[in-house]
N, C-alpha and C positions, 0 to 999 in steps of 0.2 A: 195753313192756307185754306181759305174757304172756297169750295166749289160744290157742284151738285153731287159729286161722288165722294167728297171729303178725302180725296187723295190728290197727290200732286202729279198732274199730267204733263209730260214733256213732249211737245209736239215736234218730233223729228222723225225722219224716215228710218226704217230699220237699217242697221249697219251690216252690210253683206261683204264678205270677202276681205275684211280688214285683217292684216297680219297673217295672210294665208288661210282665209276661210274660217274654219272652226276655232282657230286660236283667238279670234276676236271675242268668242263667247267663253273664254277661259277653259276650253276643253284640252289644253295642251299640258295640263299639270297632273294628269292621272285622275282627274275628278269626274270621270264618266261612270264610275261604279253606280249601278242602279238605274242608269239611263236607258240601257238596251231594251228593257221591258216596256218603256214608255213609247207607245206608238199610237198614231191617230190623235184624236181629241184628248186633251189632258185635263182631268178634273183634279185640282189641287186639294180638294176636300178629303181625298183618300190617300194622298201621297205625302210622305215625310218631306218637309221643306228642304232638308239637306240634300235631297235628290234633285231639287229644282233650282236652288240658288246657293252660292257660296256666301258665307258670313264670316267676317273676321274683324278684329279691332286694330286700331292704329292710334299712336299717341297724338296729343293735341298739336305737336309741332310738325306733323306730317301734312304735306299738301297732297291729298288723295284725289288724283285725277281720274277722268273717265276711263282711261286705259290702264289703270293700276291693276296688276294681276293678283289673284287670290293668295292668301296665306292660311296657315293652319289656325283654327280658332282655339284660343287659350283663354282661361279666366282672366279678367281684368283686375289688377291689384293696384290700388291708389293709396296715397298718403295725403292727408290734409290737416292743417291746423284749424282751429276754430276761427270763425270770421274769414274763412278763405274759400275761394271757388277753385275747384279742380275739375278739369275737363278731359274727355277722351272721345275718340271717334269710332263709330261702327260702320264698316264698309259692307256693301251688299252687291253681288254681281250675279245676274241670271245665268244658269247653266243651259237652260232650255226655255222656250217660250210657251206659256200657257194662257196668254191673254189674247186680245184682239186689237185691231186697228193700229198696228205698228207698235204696240206696247208688249214687252216681253211678259209682263204679268204684274200683279199687284201684291204687295206684301203688307200685312198688318203688323204694326209695332206696338207692343203693350209693355208699359213700364210698371214696375212694382216698387213699393216703398223699400228703403234699405232699413233693416232691423238689426239691433244688437241682441246679444243673449240676455241682456237685462230688460229688454222690452222697449228700449228707446228707438225712435224712428226718425228717418229723414224722408219726408213725405213727398210723393210725386206731385208736381205742379207748384210746390212751394220751395222745396230744397232741390228737387231733381227736375231739370228742364231738358227738353228735347227739341232740337232744331235741325232742319235739313240744310246741308251745304250746297249752295247754288253757285255755279261758275259765273264769273264776271270776266268778259273778254277771254273766255276759255280757261280761266284760272279759278280754282275753288276759293271763294271769298265770302259771299253773303250768307248769313245764317237765318234762313226763313223759318218762321214759327210753325210748329206742329201742334195739333190737338193732343191733350193728355187726359187720361192715362193711355188712351188708345188712339192710334192714328193709322192712316193708310198712305202708302206712297207707290207711285208707278215706277217700274223699272224699264229701262230701254235696252233692247237687244245689243249685246256687245259692249255695254257700258257699266262702269262701277258707280254706284251712288254712295254717298257718305252721310251719316247722321252725326250730329254734334251733341254729346251728352255732357251736361254741366251739373255739378253738385255744389250747392251753396250750403256751407256748414254754418249754422248760427253760432253766435258768440257764446251762448249758454248751453250748447249741445254737450251732453256728457261724453267724455272720451271713451273710446272702446273700438271693438271690431264690428263693423256693419256689413251685412250681406244682403244681396238682392239679386234680381235677374231681370233681363229684358228679353221678351219673347218675340221672335221673328217668325211669322207664319204666312205662307203663300195662300192666297184666297182668290175666289172668283171675282170677276169685275162687279157682279151684282150683290156681292156679300155685304151685309150691313153690320158695321161695327157698333159698339155700344155708344160711341160718340155721335153716330148718325141717327140713333133711334129717336132723338128729339130734333125738331127743326130748329134753325138758328133763332128765330123769334122766340120759340118756347124756352130755349136755353137762356137767352137774355132775360126773359121774364123770371125764370127760376132763379137765375143769378141775383137779380135785383131783390127778390123776396128773401132769399137766404142771407144776402148781405144786410138787409134790413134787420133780420133777427140778430145777426152778429153785432150790428151797431147798437142794438138795444142792450145787449148783454155785456159788451166789453168794458164800458166805462162805469163799472159799479163799485170799484174800490172806494171806500169812504162814504158811500151813499147811505142815507137812512134806510132802515129795514123795510119800512112800508113802501118806499120808492123801489127797492130791489124786488119786493113781491109783485108790485104792479108791472115792472119790466118783465119778470118771468111769465106772468099771465099773458102779457101782450105777445111775447115771443112764442109761447105755447099755442096761442090762437093762430098766429101766422103759420107756424109749422103744421098745425092740423089742416089749415086751409090748403097748404101746398100738397099734403098727402092725399087730400080728397079731390085734387084737381084732375082734369082729364088725362094729364101726362102719366099719372100713376093708376088710372082706373083698372087697367088689365092686371096689374100686380095686386091691387087691393081686392079684386074679385077672386083672386086665387089665394086669399088670406096670407099674402106675402110669400108664398112658396115659389121657389125658383127652380126651373129645370136646368141642371148643370151639365146635362149630357153633351150639348153642343160645345160648351166651354171646355169640358174635359177632353173631347175629341180633338179640338183645335190644339189644346195644350200638349197632347201626346204627339202631335205632328210637328210641333214648333222646334226651331233652333233656339236653345236656351243660352243666352250670353250671361255668364256668371260675373257678378260685379262685387268685389270685396274692397272695402274702404276702411283704412285705419285712421281714426280721428284721434289726434294727440292733444295734450293739455295746453300747448302754446296757443295764445289768442292773438291774432294779428291786431295791432292797434287800430281803433276805429279812425283815428286821425293818421293819415299816411305820414311816414317819416320824411319822405321827399316831396317838396312842393313841385307838382307837375301841372303846369297851366296850359290849357288847350283852347285855341280860338274856335269860335262858332260864328259863322257869317250870318248876321241878322238879315242882310239883303237877300241871301239865298232863301231863307225861311219866308221872307215877305213875298218874294216872287213866286216860289213854288206853291205855297199854301194860300196865296191870295189874301194875305192879311195886311192891312194898312198900318203903317208905322204909328204907334201910340194908341191904337184902339184896344178895346178889351180883348178882342181875339188875338191881337199881337202879343199882349202880355201873357195870355194863356199859352200860346205856342212856345214862346221863349221859356216860360216856367216849366213846361213839360220837357223840353230838351235839357234844361239845366238839371232837373231832378233825375232824369234818366241817366245822364252821364256820370253822376256822382258814384254810381255803383262800380265804376271802373277805377276808383281811387285817383281820379284826376280832378283838378280844380278848373271848371270851365270859365271862360270869359267870352262875351259877345264882342264883335268887332266889325268895323267897316273902315275901308281905306280911302284916303284922300290923295291929292296930287303929291308926288314926291315921296310916296310911301309913308306919309303921316297917317297914324292910325288912331281911331277912337276906340278905346278898349274899356269895357265895363262888365262887371260880373253880375250886377243886379240892375234890371231895367227900371225898377222903381226908384224914386228919389230917396235920399238918405234919411229923410224924416218920415218915411212911410214904414209901417210895421213890417212889411215884407223885407225891407232892407236888413233889419236886425235878424229876421228869420234866416235869410241867406247867409249873412256874414258870421252868425253864431253857430252855424251847422258844424259839428265837429269833423265831418267828412271833408270840409272845405279847408284847405291848408293856406291858400292865398287868394286874395280877391283884388281885381283891377278897379281902380277908382277913375272915372272919366274926367278928362281935363276940361271938357265943355259939356253943356246939357245934352243928354241922350234924346229927350223929347222936348221940343220947343214949348215954352210956357211963358208966364208973366214975368218971371225973374229976369233981371238984366244979366246978360252973359258975363259981364265984368264982375258981378257979385257972386256968380254961381260957384266958382272954385273956392272962394274964401268961405262961403257959408257951409258947403258940404265938408270941407276940411275941419272947420270948427266943431261941427256935430260929430264927425267920426273920431276926432281925437279924444272925445270924452268916453269912448267905448273901449271895452276890454279887448275887442277884436281888432283894434287899430293896428296891432302888431302884424296882422295878416296883410295889411294894405300895401299896394304898390301902384305906381303910375307907369303905364306903357305908352310912350308918346310917339315913337318913330321906329319903323321897321327897316333895319339895315341902311342907315345913312351912308351916303357915298362921297359927298363933297363937303367943302368947308361951310357952305351956306346951310346945308342940312344939319351938320354937326352944331353949328352956331344956333340954329333953331331949337335943337334939343336943349342946349345950355340955357337959352333964354326962357324956355317954357319951364325948365326945372328950377331956375332961379325964382320964378314967380311962385311955384309950389312951395319952395323952401322958405320963402318970405312969410308964409302962413304956418308952415310946419317944418322946422329945421330937421326933425327926425323922420320925415317922409322918405320913402324908398322910390327911386326912379330906376326903371329897367330899360336898357337899350340893347337890342340885338344888333350884331355887326359881324362882318367877316373881313373888313379891311379898314384902314384909316382913311382920312379924306384924300381922294385921288388927285386933287389939285393943290394940295399942300402937304407933300410927303413928310411924315414924322421921322423917317429913318431911311437908310440907303436901300434896304430890300423890303418887298411887300410884307414878309412875315415879321420882320423887325418893326415895321410901321404898325402892323396889327397888334403886336405885343405892347406897343407904346400908347395905345388908345386910352387906357385908364389914366395915364398922366395928362392926356389932353382933355378928358371929360371931367376930371376931378376938380372941384368937389360937387359937381352937379349930378353925378350918377352914382348909384349905390350897387345896383345889380348889373354886372357885366356878363351879358349872355352871348357866348361866342358860338360860331358854327363849328360842328365837328368836322366839316369838310376841309377846313383850313389845316387841321392837324395831319390829314392823310393817315399814313400808318406810323407816323413819328410820335409814338406815345411819350417819348422822352421830352417832347416840347411842352407837355403839360406843366412841367415845373417852371418853365419860362413865363407862362401865363400867370400861374399862381404867384410867382415871385414878384410880380408887379402890383399885386393887390395888397390892400391894407385891411385885413379882417378885424384888426383891433379897432378900426374906425367904422365897422359895420359893413364893409364892402364884401360882396358875395360873388362867386363864380358859378354861373349857370351855363348850360349848353343847349343847343337845338339842332335838329335835322330838318331838311326840307327837300329840295331837288337833289341835294347832295348831303352826305357822301353816297356814291353809287356802289353797285356790286363790286367786290364782295363785302364791303363794309356794312355794318348794321344799319338798317333803315326800315321803313314801313312801305316800301314800294310793292305794288302788285307783282307777284311772280317770284319774289325772293323766297328763300327757304324759311321754314317756320322758326328755326333756331336763330336765323338772322333777324327776324322781327323781335324775338324775345331778348336778343343780345343788346338791343339799344339800351336797356336799363342796366344790364351787366356792365356795360361800358361806363355809364354814368357813375355807378357805384365804385368801380375800380379806379377811375380817374380822380375821384374825390369831388365831383361837382355837388353843389348844395341845392340845386334846383334844375328844372328842365322846362323848356317851352316848345310847343308845336303850333305852327302858324294857323292851321285850319283843319277841322275834322269833317266838315260838310261842304267843302268848296268844289262841288261839281258844277258843270255848265248850267247856265240859266235855263229854267223851265217855268211854265206858268200853270202846270197841272201837277198835283201831288203824285199821281201814278205815272208821270211821264218817264220815258226811257232815261236811264242814268248815263251821262256822258262825262268823262274826265276832261279837264280843261286842256285846251290845245297848248302845246309847248311844254307841258309838265310830264314827268315820268308817270305812267299809269299808277293810280292809287295815291299819288302825292296830294295831300290836302283832303283826302276822303277816307275816313275811318268808319263811317256808318252810312246807311242808306235810308231813304224814306220808306216807312213801313207799307205805305199804300202801293208801292211797286210790287210787293210780294203777297199781300193779303189784304183783308178788309181792316186790319188793325192800323191805328194811327201811331202806335209806338214805333220808334226807329228800329231798324234792323242792323245789328252789329256785324262787323266784318270779322273774319278770322284774325286779322291783324290787330283789331281792337282787343279781342280776347287775349291775344298773346302779349299785348301791352300790359294788360291786367296781370298776367302771369309774371311778367318781368317786374312789375311793381311789388308783387307778393314775394318774389325772390329777394328783393332788397330787404324786406322785413326779416326773412330768414337769415340773410347775411349780417344784418345789423344785430340780431339776437346772438349769433355766433361771435361776432366781434366784441359784443358787450361782455362775453364770458372769457374770451381768449385773446382779445386784442385785434385791432384792424389788420396788422401784418399777418396774423394767422388766418384771418378771413380771406385776404388776397392769396395767401398760399393755398388755401382750400380751393379757390377758383381755378388756380393753375394746376394743382395736383389732380383734380378730378377731370381736367381737360375741358372744363366748361368755358373759361374765357381767359386767354392770355393777351390778346390784342385785337384790333379791328380786322385783322386778316387771319387770326388764329383763335378760333372758337369752335364749340361743338357743332358738328354737322348732323348729328342725330340726337335722339332723346336720352340715350344711356347716361351721358355725363350729368344731365339734369337730375335724373333719379339718384345718381351717386352723390351729388352735392346735397340734395335735400335729405337723403338717407343718413349721411354723415352728421348733418346738423341735428336731425331727429335723435340719433343715438347719443350725440354728445350733450344735448341740451334738455332732454326729457327728464322728468323727475325720477 
């Protein structure tokens, strides 16, 4: 977050007398050693940080609230495959106040590269990211960006703050043991971190110039020697200009010498959080094994960011959201709803004959893409010809097998079901092999298909066949009756290309897995465990950015009335938390990613030992037995991943 002090100020009054006075400050756990000598004004520059603040770590599935009590600090030990993101949290709680203006104090957080004994590195800012956990409606959820490698955060008296540390392991990272540390240091309010030494404008200018050098040098493979020489000369000139700029004048006047006294002093006072990471040889496939399609409301983007439908700014905004979401192993689609829950779903805003279309659909990270039934942007083409033309073009592409048509969201009556069939018939007239997806939780309520609601629900495939290929059912219908899955699957014809996908939305509710705000972390992650165990071949989520309408990017985030908090919102506008335009992920989105990665682990194990053994592993470790019987803490997650690591490593 950018502000004048480069630290995150939380404007709240000091908490006094909570939980019996001093206990609100974490003084009830015997952590007062070293505090008796601290009287009067406190200067953190000469006091070990451990005397001023508690620091400990928590797993990524923990919801670290402001009143979480301190724990003993232990080294962090993580396991990650290549092309995997693994995350952990660091909690900080002040023991005593050393700041002013209602702030307990400021701590500086410094991250270092993770290094192996062979000299390989996971670099801060590229592979190692740091974000601050921000409460939404009092629940830890948003992950606001922090400067790297050094940042500062404000602590509030009597409250615990949490940092989210993510490590992205590249696909080509050498396996091995990596070690590093994160330094937490109490500092004065006027302390200047290295990230503050340059003003924002200077940092942007420096970034642009350094990126220009990198752009000159990166695409040199296969280039003629004389061209490479010219590129090196240009980059050298640019780097010399940077070194001679005013930003480095003080350093250059000292002939590059650096006084390390201050840094050494700070380091000796810091709390050192040891981080050990085992990178193993397994590489998560770049193309996710499970198609997980997630809706992005284009009207929300248009309203909040003030972009007009079909303009260059509109394409740019949608493109940014699409590419940002791919890192979470999901396949985004943009959407807008019409009367009766008819939905216009499309993955690429550009027409199918535009170069961007092939770029989107050929991306190996994209498992499935939605083809719009009608034009996304009005043009000269007649609407009646639009569908036929785009299908004719797409069917010539190798990525056509990824395509699907999502026409209607949860049809309820005979008229709506008939509309689905009529639209699908038109599609299949041009492409008999096209896949039509329909989400539903009941049959037509005005023409019962069977005596009971569940029996009618099970009979929907017979009613929609042959117009529908992907039957996407609500997990809410199943309740805790996992035995009913076989009834649903029994009605499908996989030999004819029929698939069973599932979805969650308003339901199911607690204690079942879902992504509602306030649910436990393992509950969020268990959504994908459930999909894998039940045997679903795909997943759909209706909306990831469906907060209430706003007309300013930085406007307050409000969840939609009538929906459980967090339903339909998995990330937030970046402008609410900082000057960055990039979206801000929620804890729930990160846990969704972890669940998607768990599926790859389970698939690897099943490929070696069989699916039945994979299910037995889920149950044996206590990770997941059913929608009301799954892990409540992180221990079974480590147990499952550890067993797969030991059983499948070379």
